[in-house]
N, CA, C and O of each residue as an XYZ file, in Angstrom:
628
protein
N     -28.102     16.309     19.744
C     -26.834     16.116     19.052
C     -26.863     16.836     17.697
O     -25.923     17.546     17.341
N     -27.941     16.644     16.960
C     -28.023     17.250     15.637
C     -27.985     18.772     15.735
O     -27.335     19.424     14.918
N     -28.665     19.339     16.713
C     -28.679     20.791     16.861
C     -27.263     21.325     17.104
O     -26.868     22.323     16.502
N     -26.511     20.675     17.969
C     -25.137     21.117     18.258
C     -24.264     20.984     17.012
O     -23.478     21.883     16.713
N     -24.388     19.896     16.298
C     -23.614     19.716     15.057
C     -24.000     20.798     14.047
O     -23.134     21.372     13.385
N     -25.275     21.068     13.934
C     -25.757     22.098     13.012
C     -25.183     23.468     13.359
O     -24.797     24.227     12.469
N     -25.128     23.783     14.651
C     -24.675     25.092     15.097
C     -23.156     25.273     15.041
O     -22.685     26.396     14.855
N     -22.385     24.206     15.196
C     -20.935     24.429     15.277
C     -20.082     23.367     14.593
O     -18.861     23.387     14.744
N     -20.672     22.452     13.855
C     -19.899     21.415     13.188
C     -18.947     21.941     12.130
O     -18.006     21.246     11.748
N     -19.173     23.159     11.650
C     -18.316     23.758     10.632
C     -17.020     24.306     11.220
O     -16.092     24.607     10.469
N     -16.932     24.442     12.532
C     -15.729     24.992     13.167
C     -14.609     23.959     13.129
O     -14.840     22.775     13.374
N     -13.397     24.410     12.821
C     -12.256     23.500     12.698
C     -11.922     22.760     13.985
O     -11.337     21.678     13.938
N     -12.281     23.320     15.126
C     -11.941     22.694     16.402
C     -12.964     21.664     16.852
O     -12.708     20.915     17.795
N     -14.116     21.612     16.197
C     -15.209     20.779     16.692
C     -15.197     19.397     16.049
O     -15.475     19.231     14.861
N     -14.866     18.417     16.881
C     -14.923     17.007     16.518
C     -15.704     16.274     17.593
O     -16.442     16.886     18.366
N     -15.538     14.964     17.638
C     -16.301     14.138     18.576
C     -16.115     14.579     20.031
O     -17.096     14.729     20.759
N     -14.869     14.787     20.458
C     -14.624     15.147     21.862
C     -15.309     16.456     22.229
O     -15.921     16.557     23.292
N     -15.214     17.452     21.369
C     -15.846     18.744     21.660
C     -17.362     18.574     21.732
O     -18.001     19.137     22.621
N     -17.932     17.822     20.831
C     -19.383     17.609     20.866
C     -19.792     16.883     22.152
O     -20.807     17.223     22.760
N     -19.003     15.884     22.567
C     -19.284     15.212     23.850
C     -19.397     16.227     24.982
O     -20.340     16.196     25.773
N     -18.414     17.132     25.046
C     -18.365     18.087     26.160
C     -19.452     19.157     26.044
O     -19.989     19.599     27.059
N     -19.783     19.577     24.822
C     -20.868     20.536     24.650
C     -22.195     19.923     25.108
O     -23.018     20.600     25.724
N     -22.391     18.662     24.809
C     -23.588     17.958     25.282
C     -23.588     17.871     26.803
O     -24.599     18.142     27.452
N     -22.442     17.489     27.363
C     -22.325     17.369     28.822
C     -22.657     18.692     29.502
O     -23.505     18.731     30.393
N     -21.998     19.781     29.092
C     -22.240     21.064     29.748
C     -23.670     21.547     29.521
O     -24.261     22.159     30.411
N     -24.227     21.284     28.359
C     -25.620     21.666     28.118
C     -26.550     20.936     29.088
O     -27.402     21.553     29.726
N     -26.380     19.639     29.189
C     -27.240     18.850     30.078
C     -27.045     19.194     31.547
O     -28.020     19.399     32.269
N     -25.802     19.260     31.994
C     -25.549     19.469     33.419
C     -25.839     20.906     33.852
O     -26.317     21.121     34.966
N     -25.564     21.879     33.008
C     -25.904     23.259     33.366
C     -27.419     23.448     33.405
O     -27.945     24.149     34.270
N     -28.107     22.821     32.466
C     -29.565     22.910     32.466
C     -30.135     22.236     33.714
O     -31.072     22.740     34.333
N     -29.558     21.096     34.068
C     -30.003     20.373     35.262
C     -29.811     21.230     36.518
O     -30.655     21.239     37.413
N     -28.705     21.937     36.564
C     -28.438     22.793     37.722
C     -29.516     23.869     37.877
O     -29.870     24.243     38.996
N     -30.018     24.350     36.782
C     -31.032     25.406     36.811
C     -32.467     24.893     36.946
O     -33.304     25.531     37.583
N     -32.747     23.716     36.331
C     -34.136     23.260     36.224
C     -34.397     21.873     36.804
O     -35.525     21.383     36.755
N     -33.372     21.244     37.346
C     -33.481     19.903     37.948
C     -33.966     18.846     36.944
O     -34.614     17.869     37.318
N     -33.640     19.063     35.674
C     -33.877     18.057     34.635
C     -32.849     18.287     33.538
O     -32.392     19.408     33.315
N     -32.494     17.198     32.857
C     -31.543     17.351     31.752
C     -32.316     17.604     30.469
O     -33.529     17.403     30.411
N     -31.614     18.040     29.460
C     -32.245     18.278     28.162
C     -32.432     16.960     27.423
O     -33.478     16.732     26.816
N     -31.436     16.099     27.469
C     -31.431     14.893     26.640
C     -31.800     13.609     27.376
O     -32.101     12.599     26.739
N     -31.782     13.632     28.709
C     -31.953     12.419     29.530
C     -30.831     11.418     29.292
O     -30.991     10.228     29.565
N     -29.715     11.886     28.794
C     -28.556     11.028     28.532
C     -27.782     10.789     29.821
O     -27.820     11.601     30.745
N     -27.086      9.669     29.865
C     -26.151      9.384     30.952
C     -24.749      9.607     30.415
O     -24.481      9.390     29.233
N     -23.862     10.041     31.295
C     -22.475     10.338     30.929
C     -21.539      9.522     31.798
O     -21.705      9.437     33.015
N     -20.547      8.922     31.143
C     -19.498      8.190     31.852
C     -18.313      9.103     32.046
O     -18.010      9.934     31.189
N     -17.644      8.951     33.168
C     -16.409      9.675     33.406
C     -15.266      8.844     32.828
O     -14.984      7.741     33.296
N     -14.614      9.390     31.804
C     -13.496      8.704     31.173
C     -12.247      9.573     31.234
O     -12.276     10.676     31.780
N     -11.173      9.083     30.682
C      -9.869      9.752     30.789
C      -9.903     11.212     30.354
O      -9.286     12.064     30.993
N     -10.616     11.506     29.273
C     -10.664     12.878     28.758
C     -11.940     13.601     29.147
O     -12.314     14.588     28.514
N     -12.608     13.119     30.180
C     -13.802     13.787     30.672
C     -15.082     13.053     30.328
O     -15.049     11.926     29.834
N     -16.212     13.696     30.591
C     -17.524     13.067     30.414
C     -17.820     12.700     28.962
O     -17.537     13.464     28.039
N     -18.396     11.511     28.785
C     -18.774     11.024     27.458
C     -20.208     10.505     27.523
O     -20.527      9.680     28.379
N     -21.085     10.985     26.619
C     -22.459     10.474     26.587
C     -22.462      9.018     26.113
O     -21.856      8.693     25.092
N     -23.141      8.150     26.854
C     -23.027      6.723     26.533
C     -23.778      6.303     25.277
O     -23.459      5.261     24.706
N     -24.730      7.049     24.841
C     -25.479      6.682     23.632
C     -25.085      7.526     22.418
O     -25.824      7.573     21.435
N     -23.948      8.180     22.477
C     -23.536      9.077     21.400
C     -23.404      8.351     20.061
O     -23.956      8.798     19.055
N     -22.679      7.242     20.045
C     -22.459      6.531     18.775
C     -23.773      6.051     18.167
O     -23.941      6.084     16.948
N     -24.697      5.609     19.004
C     -26.003      5.173     18.514
C     -26.763      6.361     17.914
O     -27.402      6.223     16.871
N     -26.698      7.521     18.565
C     -27.379      8.717     18.061
C     -26.777      9.158     16.729
O     -27.505      9.507     15.800
N     -25.452      9.144     16.637
C     -24.785      9.529     15.383
C     -25.161      8.569     14.262
O     -25.453      9.001     13.146
N     -25.155      7.276     14.548
C     -25.508      6.283     13.527
C     -26.926      6.542     13.007
O     -27.177      6.467     11.804
N     -27.838      6.844     13.913
C     -29.214      7.130     13.512
C     -29.276      8.381     12.634
O     -29.976      8.388     11.622
N     -28.555      9.432     13.009
C     -28.540     10.671     12.217
C     -27.909     10.451     10.843
O     -28.363     11.024      9.852
N     -26.868      9.628     10.781
C     -26.221      9.311      9.502
C     -27.162      8.472      8.638
O     -27.323      8.742      7.448
N     -27.789      7.447      9.243
C     -28.721      6.587      8.502
C     -29.891      7.390      7.931
O     -30.398      7.090      6.851
N     -30.306      8.410      8.674
C     -31.419      9.256      8.215
C     -30.946     10.375      7.279
O     -31.737     11.213      6.847
N     -29.649     10.372      6.977
C     -29.025     11.362      6.089
C     -29.208     12.797      6.595
O     -29.402     13.728      5.813
N     -29.143     12.948      7.912
C     -29.224     14.268      8.534
C     -27.839     14.806      8.864
O     -27.627     16.016      8.931
N     -26.890     13.879      9.070
C     -25.525     14.237      9.445
C     -24.556     13.410      8.613
O     -24.796     12.233      8.343
N     -23.458     14.041      8.210
C     -22.383     13.350      7.507
C     -21.159     13.232      8.398
O     -20.995     13.987      9.357
N     -20.310     12.282      8.071
C     -19.087     12.048      8.829
C     -17.880     12.412      7.990
O     -17.890     12.284      6.766
N     -16.858     12.861      8.660
C     -15.605     13.156      7.993
C     -14.452     12.928      8.938
O     -14.651     12.692     10.130
N     -13.260     12.998      8.415
C     -12.054     12.865      9.232
C     -11.118     13.985      8.828
O     -11.106     14.429      7.680
N     -10.339     14.427      9.792
C      -9.366     15.489      9.540
C      -8.084     15.129     10.261
O      -8.096     14.827     11.454
N      -6.977     15.162      9.533
C      -5.692     14.891     10.164
C      -5.213     16.162     10.853
O      -5.145     17.231     10.246
N      -4.888     16.024     12.118
C      -4.425     17.159     12.911
C      -2.911     17.294     12.804
O      -2.230     16.321     12.479
N      -2.371     18.483     13.071
C      -0.917     18.680     12.998
C      -0.128     17.714     13.887
O       1.013     17.371     13.575
N      -0.742     17.275     15.003
C      -0.056     16.350     15.907
C      -0.058     14.917     15.375
O       0.550     14.030     15.974
N      -0.746     14.690     14.247
C      -0.787     13.364     13.650
C      -2.050     12.581     13.967
O      -2.322     11.571     13.319
N      -2.825     13.021     14.943
C      -4.069     12.338     15.294
C      -5.139     12.636     14.246
O      -5.049     13.611     13.500
N      -6.145     11.779     14.210
C      -7.272     11.948     13.297
C      -8.473     12.449     14.100
O      -8.845     11.854     15.112
N      -9.072     13.540     13.643
C     -10.264     14.086     14.289
C     -11.492     13.573     13.550
O     -11.580     13.666     12.326
N     -12.446     13.024     14.318
C     -13.735     12.636     13.757
C     -14.601     13.877     13.662
O     -14.872     14.536     14.666
N     -15.033     14.193     12.451
C     -15.820     15.408     12.194
C     -17.250     15.013     11.833
O     -17.499     13.948     11.268
N     -18.159     15.884     12.169
C     -19.563     15.690     11.846
C     -20.077     16.987     11.232
O     -19.704     18.076     11.669
N     -20.921     16.871     10.232
C     -21.496     18.062      9.620
C     -22.959     17.800      9.297
O     -23.348     16.688      8.940
N     -23.743     18.830      9.429
C     -25.178     18.719      9.231
C     -25.504     18.734      7.742
O     -25.000     19.573      6.996
N     -26.342     17.811      7.322
C     -26.794     17.757      5.932
C     -28.182     18.378      5.774
O     -28.602     18.709      4.665
N     -28.888     18.531      6.895
C     -30.230     19.106      6.897
C     -30.377     19.991      8.128
O     -29.668     19.825      9.121
N     -31.295     20.919      8.046
C     -31.644     21.714      9.218
C     -32.319     20.782     10.223
O     -33.228     20.037      9.858
N     -31.884     20.816     11.486
C     -32.477     19.889     12.466
C     -33.923     20.241     12.796
O     -34.328     21.403     12.764
N     -34.680     19.206     13.110
C     -36.016     19.413     13.647
C     -35.790     19.843     15.093
O     -35.197     19.099     15.874
N     -36.246     21.009     15.448
C     -35.944     21.538     16.772
C     -37.127     21.333     17.704
O     -38.153     22.005     17.596
N     -36.959     20.393     18.617
C     -37.977     20.108     19.628
C     -37.458     20.544     20.986
O     -37.552     19.807     21.968
N     -36.910     21.748     21.032
C     -36.331     22.272     22.263
C     -37.179     23.426     22.791
O     -37.738     24.212     22.026
N     -37.259     23.507     24.119
C     -37.885     24.679     24.740
C     -36.952     25.866     24.508
O     -35.754     25.689     24.286
N     -37.502     27.058     24.560
C     -36.687     28.262     24.353
C     -35.519     28.336     25.322
O     -34.409     28.695     24.927
N     -35.755     27.999     26.595
C     -34.678     28.069     27.577
C     -33.620     26.987     27.347
O     -32.450     27.198     27.667
N     -34.008     25.841     26.803
C     -33.032     24.803     26.452
C     -32.144     25.288     25.312
O     -30.920     25.174     25.370
N     -32.774     25.825     24.286
C     -32.024     26.323     23.136
C     -31.087     27.459     23.544
O     -29.939     27.510     23.101
N     -31.576     28.368     24.387
C     -30.744     29.493     24.844
C     -29.526     28.983     25.615
O     -28.419     29.490     25.435
N     -29.727     27.990     26.464
C     -28.606     27.464     27.230
C     -27.603     26.745     26.327
O     -26.396     26.934     26.476
N     -28.077     25.937     25.410
C     -27.184     25.245     24.468
C     -26.388     26.271     23.664
O     -25.179     26.119     23.489
N     -27.058     27.309     23.179
C     -26.366     28.353     22.411
C     -25.292     29.035     23.246
O     -24.220     29.359     22.735
N     -25.573     29.255     24.525
C     -24.596     29.875     25.430
C     -23.386     28.959     25.621
O     -22.244     29.419     25.585
N     -23.634     27.674     25.821
C     -22.541     26.707     25.967
C     -21.692     26.692     24.700
O     -20.464     26.718     24.777
N     -22.332     26.650     23.543
C     -21.604     26.652     22.272
C     -20.769     27.923     22.149
O     -19.596     27.866     21.779
N     -21.366     29.054     22.455
C     -20.656     30.334     22.341
C     -19.427     30.370     23.252
O     -18.366     30.847     22.846
N     -19.566     29.873     24.466
C     -18.487     29.957     25.453
C     -17.396     28.897     25.273
O     -16.244     29.133     25.637
N     -17.744     27.737     24.717
C     -16.792     26.621     24.752
C     -16.374     26.045     23.403
O     -15.361     25.348     23.334
N     -17.109     26.308     22.339
C     -16.815     25.614     21.074
C     -15.537     26.091     20.388
O     -15.119     25.500     19.393
N     -14.917     27.138     20.899
C     -13.632     27.581     20.326
C     -12.481     26.684     20.784
O     -11.401     26.715     20.194
N     -12.704     25.888     21.830
C     -11.649     25.013     22.343
C     -11.499     23.782     21.455
O     -12.458     23.328     20.831
N     -10.278     23.251     21.412
C     -10.088     21.982     20.713
C     -10.388     20.838     21.691
O     -10.694     21.078     22.859
N     -10.298     19.610     21.211
C     -10.635     18.455     22.030
C      -9.820     18.348     23.305
O     -10.361     18.049     24.370
N      -8.532     18.590     23.201
C      -7.663     18.498     24.380
C      -8.028     19.572     25.403
O      -8.131     19.292     26.597
N      -8.221     20.788     24.932
C      -8.540     21.899     25.836
C      -9.872     21.690     26.546
O      -9.961     21.854     27.763
N     -10.903     21.331     25.794
C     -12.219     21.185     26.410
C     -12.269     19.942     27.299
O     -13.001     19.914     28.288
N     -11.490     18.917     26.949
C     -11.403     17.735     27.808
C     -10.802     18.090     29.158
O     -11.338     17.719     30.202
N      -9.681     18.813     29.134
C      -9.044     19.246     30.384
C      -9.968     20.166     31.169
O     -10.054     20.074     32.394
N     -10.652     21.048     30.465
C     -11.583     21.974     31.100
C     -12.705     21.205     31.801
O     -13.054     21.511     32.941
N     -13.268     20.207     31.114
C     -14.381     19.449     31.690
C     -13.947     18.675     32.935
O     -14.745     18.476     33.850
N     -12.701     18.245     32.973
C     -12.211     17.490     34.127
C     -12.089     18.354     35.381
O     -11.953     17.826     36.485
N     -12.135     19.674     35.223
C     -12.095     20.572     36.377
C     -13.488     20.812     36.962
O     -13.617     21.369     38.052
N     -14.525     20.394     36.245
C     -15.884     20.570     36.750
C     -16.128     19.560     37.884
O     -15.592     18.452     37.863
N     -16.920     19.948     38.846
C     -17.156     19.130     40.033
C     -17.726     17.747     39.739
O     -17.191     16.769     40.262
N     -18.783     17.603     38.932
C     -19.322     16.250     38.722
C     -18.285     15.241     38.205
O     -18.208     14.145     38.761
N     -17.486     15.548     37.178
C     -16.468     14.574     36.769
C     -15.394     14.349     37.845
O     -14.926     13.225     38.031
N     -15.007     15.416     38.547
C     -13.975     15.275     39.581
C     -14.429     14.350     40.707
O     -13.610     13.657     41.310
N     -15.715     14.338     40.989
C     -16.234     13.533     42.092
C     -16.716     12.150     41.648
O     -17.351     11.434     42.421
N     -16.416     11.783     40.418
C     -16.862     10.497     39.873
C     -15.657      9.624     39.559
O     -14.675     10.090     38.983
N     -15.739      8.360     39.940
C     -14.673      7.406     39.652
C     -14.624      7.106     38.151
O     -15.636      7.181     37.455
N     -13.444      6.771     37.677
C     -13.241      6.433     36.261
C     -14.232      5.349     35.828
O     -14.421      4.353     36.525
N     -14.854      5.557     34.680
C     -15.790      4.633     34.022
C     -17.157      4.549     34.696
O     -18.016      3.789     34.247
N     -17.374      5.313     35.764
C     -18.683      5.332     36.412
C     -19.591      6.368     35.745
O     -19.122      7.290     35.077
N     -20.885      6.197     35.939
C     -21.877      7.155     35.463
C     -21.835      8.372     36.384
O     -21.798      8.233     37.606
N     -21.840      9.558     35.793
C     -21.788     10.805     36.552
C     -23.192     11.146     37.057
O     -24.147     11.200     36.281
N     -23.300     11.370     38.342
C     -24.577     11.721     38.976
C     -24.885     13.194     38.706
O     -24.097     14.077     39.048
N     -26.030     13.445     38.095
C     -26.429     14.824     37.799
C     -26.476     15.694     39.061
O     -26.161     16.883     38.999
N     -26.859     15.124     40.184
C     -26.988     15.914     41.411
C     -25.658     16.490     41.892
O     -25.647     17.376     42.746
N     -24.547     16.007     41.365
C     -23.251     16.568     41.742
C     -23.095     18.027     41.289
O     -22.211     18.731     41.777
N     -23.939     18.481     40.365
C     -23.850     19.894     39.955
C     -24.152     20.827     41.117
O     -23.711     21.976     41.125
N     -24.896     20.342     42.091
C     -25.259     21.199     43.210
C     -24.110     21.395     44.198
O     -24.231     22.162     45.153
N     -23.004     20.705     43.967
C     -21.822     20.940     44.810
C     -20.762     21.747     44.064
O     -19.638     21.887     44.545
N     -21.115     22.278     42.892
C     -20.197     23.174     42.179
C     -19.987     24.426     43.009
O     -20.918     24.954     43.618
N     -18.762     24.884     43.022
C     -18.448     26.139     43.707
C     -17.836     27.075     42.686
O     -16.767     26.783     42.150
N     -18.490     28.199     42.403
C     -17.928     29.123     41.407
C     -16.595     29.702     41.882
O     -16.415     30.013     43.059
N     -15.688     29.832     40.950
C     -14.387     30.436     41.228
C     -14.350     31.800     40.574
O     -14.823     31.970     39.450
N     -13.796     32.759     41.265
C     -13.727     34.110     40.719
C     -12.901     34.168     39.443
O     -13.173     34.983     38.562
N     -11.891     33.304     39.339
C     -10.987     33.366     38.189
C     -11.404     32.436     37.052
O     -10.716     32.374     36.034
N     -12.500     31.720     37.198
C     -12.934     30.772     36.175
C     -14.376     31.101     35.814
O     -15.273     30.968     36.645
N     -14.599     31.530     34.576
C     -15.891     32.066     34.206
C     -16.981     31.019     34.036
O     -18.142     31.374     33.835
N     -16.642     29.759     34.110
C     -17.728     28.845     33.875
C     -17.945     27.997     35.087
O     -17.750     28.346     36.252
N     -18.259     27.146     34.777
C     -18.747     26.073     34.002
C     -20.047     26.534     33.393
O     -21.148     26.065     33.681
N     -19.815     27.501     32.521
C     -20.858     28.219     31.812
C     -22.064     28.422     32.710
O     -23.146     27.886     32.469
N     -21.851     29.194     33.731
C     -22.923     29.556     34.662
C     -23.907     30.442     33.928
O     -23.532     31.491     33.406
N     -25.136     30.039     33.885
C     -26.158     30.818     33.206
C     -27.282     31.059     34.202
O     -27.929     30.122     34.670
N     -27.494     32.277     34.505
C     -28.558     32.649     35.457
C     -29.407     33.729     34.852
O     -30.359     34.190     35.481
């Protein structure tokens, strides 16, 4: 979580929802390639797409350790965006291939706002095949079918 916030928390589009989806795509794309997730997190399928179930606990820990700060931003539509920003350089305990994949996900998806990335994530096979409020099975990534007109779900080979 801290690494993703450090890499893209300064972008105007990146709030809680975008970070949720960046974590989801990082974990599930990595799982598709290596049969293991980066974070060992579980994700629930909710209305706006996958949500990591321990996100709030992780953020609280990062805030308590003064590694991450919280902010709010009023959006033109009137909603409030929860913002996170890094106060320290993260301790990076990632393998090179994990970091490369996370960076690729950030590069490909962090330009989207919360609504866009939420809708985008709902088109991915694992969330589509999961009932509302259920835990998303990582093995569902193996039933993804690439579409010629859709460049992702950040396929990294």
